[in-house]
N, C-alpha and C positions, 0 to 999 in steps of 0.2 A: 363091488369093484364098480357096478354099473354108475353110482354117483360119484366116484372118482373120475370117471372118464368124463361126464356130465359137468363135470367141476373144470376140469382140464378144458372141455370146450369152450365153456364161457370165459377162462382166462385168457387162453388163447384169441378167441373172437374179439372180446372186449379190447384187449392189448393193441391187436391189429386195427380196429377201428379207429380207436383213440389216435394212434400213430399218423394214419392217413386220414382221417376227416376232422379230427381236432387239433393235433399237434404239429401238421404239416408245414405251418408258416412260423413254426416256434423253434427255436434253438433249444437243443439239448445235449447233454453230454455224451449221447450216444451217436450224432452225427459224423459222419465219414469227414476227414479232413478237418477243417474250421468251417465247414458249412454251417450256414443257419437256418436253411429251409430245406426241405426235401428236394426241390428241383436244383439249388445248388448243390446236394449231395449226390445227386447223379451227375451233374456236371463235374465234380471232383474227380469222380470214377471214370470220368471220359465215356459217359453216355450219353446220347442225344435226349433232349427234353421229352420226346415222344414216347419214350422207354419208361419215364418216370409216370405217365398217365396209363399205358398199358399196364405195368408192373402193379400200380397202385389201384387200379380196377381189378385186377385178377385178385389180387390179395382182400381186397373189400368182398370181392363175390365168393372166394374161399372161407373168410372168415364168416360170412352170413349163413354158408353153406354148412358148417361146422354147427351153426344153433340150430338151423333146420334139420340136421341130422338127428336132433335128439327125438324127432318125432317120424321124420323118414331116415332110417338106418343105412339107407341104400347110397345115400350120399356122405356117410361119414369117412370112408376109406379113400373116395376121390378127393374130396376137401382138404382132408389132412396131409395127403401125399402131395396136392398141388402146393399147399401152403410150404410145405417141406422142401420142396423143390426151389421155390422161390426163396426161402429163408437160408439154402445152402448158397444159393447165388449171393446173398446179402453177405455172408460170411467171407465169401470168396473176394467179394469187392473190397471189404476192408483190409483182407490180407494183400490184394493187388495194391494198395495205395500205402502199405506199412502202417496201418493205424495201430495204436497200442492195444493190446487185446482185450482190454477191458470193453471197448466199444462194440465187440462181436458178442459180448456176453448174452444181450436181450436175443437177438437172433439164434445164438445156440439153445439156449434155454427153451424157446419157442420150438425150434427144431426138434428138441429132444421130446416135449409135450405132444407134437403132433406126431413122430414115431410112435410114442405110447399109444396116443388116440388110435393110429392106424394099425398097429399089428396086437394091442392087447384086447 
């Protein structure tokens, strides 16, 4: 089971870091509304631009925390639950603007993975 949890940590962390540090200026099929960038997506949700930087910073911090928790297990639950809370917010924002259900899929999948990491 330990290797499974480690794999989940890497999958979640690399995916979150990819979205926020590599793909943040690129259009993807998962972006809310018709947004082309993360900042545009937050505007579609009706959120201020500063919240994009705050949430992005927290997601990057928690993702790094998941990787570091492989060696420092005390960070595991904090990092996984921090991401779970933020991912729940992502799902709710998609619902708020009536996005098609498929746009919430990545956030839902990573939410489930974070809950497994935190509670298994």
